C-alpha positions in Angstrom: 99.4 118.0 113.0 102.8 116.4 113.0 104.6 116.0 109.7 108.1 114.6 108.8 109.8 115.3 105.5 111.5 112.7 103.4 112.9 112.1 99.9 112.8 108.8 97.9 116.1 107.4 96.6 114.2 106.8 93.3 115.4 110.3 92.6 119.0 109.3 93.1 119.3 106.1 91.1 122.5 104.2 91.9 123.6 106.5 94.6 125.2 104.9 97.7 122.9 105.2 100.8 125.5 107.2 102.6 125.5 109.9 100.0 121.7 109.8 99.5 121.3 110.3 103.3 123.7 113.3 103.2 121.7 114.9 100.4 118.5 114.4 102.4 120.0 115.9 105.6 121.5 118.9 103.8 118.0 119.7 102.5 116.2 119.6 105.8 114.8 116.1 105.6 113.9 114.1 108.6 114.0 110.7 106.8 114.9 108.8 103.7 112.5 106.7 101.6 114.5 103.7 100.3 113.7 102.3 96.9 114.0 98.4 97.1 115.3 97.3 93.8 118.0 95.0 92.3 119.7 98.0 90.8 120.1 99.6 94.2 122.2 99.1 97.3 118.9 98.3 99.2 117.4 95.1 97.8 115.4 92.1 98.8 117.5 89.3 100.2 120.2 91.6 101.6 121.9 90.2 104.7 120.8 91.2 108.1 124.3 92.6 108.7 124.1 94.8 105.6 120.6 96.0 106.5 122.0 96.9 110.0 124.9 98.8 108.5 122.6 100.6 106.1 120.3 101.6 109.1 123.4 102.8 110.9 124.5 105.0 108.0 121.1 106.6 107.9 120.9 107.2 111.6 124.4 108.5 111.6 123.2 111.4 109.5 120.4 112.1 112.0 117.7 110.6 109.9 115.1 108.0 110.1 114.1 105.4 107.4 110.7 106.8 106.3 109.5 103.8 104.2 110.6 101.0 101.9 109.4 101.5 98.4 108.8 98.0 97.1 107.4 96.7 93.8 105.1 93.9 95.0 101.7 93.9 93.2 98.8 92.8 95.5 96.2 92.7 92.8 98.2 91.2 89.9 96.6 88.1 88.2 98.3 84.7 88.8 99.6 82.5 91.6 99.8 84.0 95.1 103.1 82.3 95.9 105.5 84.8 94.4 103.7 88.0 95.5 103.2 86.8 99.0 106.9 85.8 99.3 107.9 89.2 98.0 105.7 90.9 100.5 107.1 88.8 103.3 110.6 89.7 102.3 109.8 93.4 102.2 108.3 93.3 105.6 111.2 91.3 107.0 113.7 93.8 105.5 111.6 96.6 107.0 112.1 95.1 110.4 115.8 94.8 109.9 116.4 98.2 108.6 114.0 100.1 110.9 111.3 101.1 108.3 107.9 101.8 109.8 106.2 101.0 106.5 106.4 99.3 103.1 105.0 100.7 99.9 103.4 98.3 97.4 101.4 98.6 94.1 97.9 97.4 93.2 99.2 96.2 89.8 96.0 94.5 88.7 93.4 94.9 86.0 91.8 98.3 86.0 89.5 98.6 89.0 89.7 94.8 89.7 90.7 93.9 93.3 91.7 90.4 92.3 93.5 88.4 95.0 94.5 91.5 97.0 92.6 90.5 100.2 94.0 87.1 100.3 97.6 88.3 99.7 97.5 91.1 102.2 95.8 88.8 104.7 98.6 86.3 104.3 101.1 88.8 105.6 99.1 90.4 108.4 100.9 88.3 111.0 104.2 89.4 109.7 103.2 93.1 109.7 101.9 92.9 113.2 105.0 91.0 114.5 107.4 93.6 112.9 105.2 96.6 113.8 105.2 97.6 110.1 102.4 99.2 108.0 101.6 98.0 104.5 100.9 101.0 102.3 99.1 100.4 98.9 99.9 103.3 96.6 97.2 105.2 94.5 98.7 103.9 91.2 98.1 101.9 88.0 94.9 99.8 88.4 93.7 101.7 91.5 94.8 105.3 91.0 92.1 107.0 93.0 91.7 107.3 96.8 88.3 105.5 96.4 89.7 102.5 94.6 92.8 102.2 96.9 90.8 102.5 100.1 88.7 99.5 98.8 91.8 97.4 99.0 92.7 98.2 102.6 89.4 98.9 104.3 88.3 95.2 104.7 91.1 94.7 107.3 89.8 97.6 109.5 93.3 98.4 110.8 94.7 101.6 109.3 97.7 101.4 111.6 98.6 98.0 109.8 97.2 98.4 106.2 96.7 101.9 104.8 97.0 103.9 101.6 99.9 105.9 100.2 98.5 109.0 98.5 100.5 109.8 95.5 99.5 113.4 94.7 99.6 112.9 90.9 97.6 109.9 90.1 94.2 110.5 91.8 94.0 114.0 90.5 95.0 113.1 86.8 92.3 110.4 86.8 89.6 112.9 87.8 89.5 112.8 91.6 90.1 116.2 93.3 92.5 116.4 96.4 89.4 117.2 98.6 87.7 114.0 97.4 90.9 112.0 97.8 91.4 113.2 101.4 87.7 112.6 102.3 87.7 109.1 100.8 90.9 108.0 102.5 89.9 109.3 106.0 91.8 107.4 108.6 93.3 105.1 105.9 95.7 107.8 104.8 99.1 106.5 105.9 101.7 108.5 103.8 101.8 111.3 101.3 104.0 111.5 98.2 104.7 115.0 97.0 104.9 115.0 93.2 104.3 117.4 90.3 104.0 117.2 86.5 102.8 118.9 83.5 99.8 117.5 81.6 101.0 118.9 78.3 104.4 117.3 78.6 103.0 113.7 79.0 103.3 113.9 82.8 107.1 114.3 82.9 108.1 115.2 86.5 108.8 118.8 87.3 109.7 120.4 90.7 106.8 120.9 93.0 105.0 124.1 92.1 106.0 124.1 88.5 103.4 121.7 87.1 99.7 121.3 87.0 99.1 119.1 90.2 97.1 121.2 92.6 99.5 120.9 95.5 98.4 124.1 97.0 95.0 122.4 97.6 96.8 119.3 99.2 98.6 121.3 101.9 95.6 122.5 103.8 93.9 119.2 103.4 96.7 117.5 105.3 96.8 120.0 108.2 94.7 117.7 110.4 96.8 114.6 109.7 100.2 113.4 111.0 102.7 111.4 109.0 105.4 111.4 106.4 105.5 113.8 103.5 108.0 112.4 100.9 109.2 113.8 97.6 109.1 111.2 94.9 111.3 112.3 92.0 111.3 109.7 89.3 114.8 110.2 87.9 115.2 106.4 87.6 112.6 106.4 84.9 113.3 109.9 83.5 117.1 110.3 83.5 117.1 113.6 81.7 115.2 115.5 84.4 117.1 117.6 86.9 119.3 116.1 89.7 117.3 115.7 92.9 118.5 118.8 94.8 116.5 121.0 92.3 113.0 119.5 93.2 114.1 118.8 96.8 114.6 122.6 97.4 111.1 123.2 96.0 109.7 120.4 98.0 111.3 121.7 101.2 109.7 125.1 100.5 106.3 123.6 100.1 106.7 121.5 103.3 107.8 124.6 105.3 105.0 126.7 104.0 102.2 124.3 104.8 103.8 123.0 107.9 103.5 126.3 109.7 100.7 126.6 112.2 97.7 128.4 110.9 
């Protein structure tokens, strides 16, 4: 087992990368997950010079870029042109900024794979050329490990196309952590640490304060190596605590389960 600990800049909306990297380092992170969005410093279409400067800021804090969190939707109905162009831009940016992976969403009709295979297949050469992994998150139309694996398994290359396991969504839709882990198998490429309370319409809370069975997830990941990243959705829930509060709890979870048995 070899884990690395990161935090997503989704929890620090509008914060300059330099400051976000400092917060990550001060809380024991090994890396920073970068949200790629028009409202943020890191966005599609940024110049190669700006991407290199951003990479330098992160590395200057002794950190790595864990992942680029993009918003492309591989299953969404409609023409392939725009989603494929967005995927290519994400992969190109990952290469420039030194990210080993890019996160995307299914974004289709519930349980319908739609054009996912064609869209992912179209960017396989880009992924291989850049040495980047495409991660499809357990989210929206494909919230479980079983559904998400169905999108990536046809390529038979988990080092290139894999699944990002968001701790919340599979469980809240009826799939236990054990089931998720078993279903993903070698296709588990990344784990997002997240907690929420069922009674409070799934508003995020610091890890350990909600209903998500994170204590079950820890042992299940012991045989796996990869990034564990805190996703704190302050961009969507501006009234929740600033990121240092959940980040301290996430660091405690990481240290507890990262210890050798």
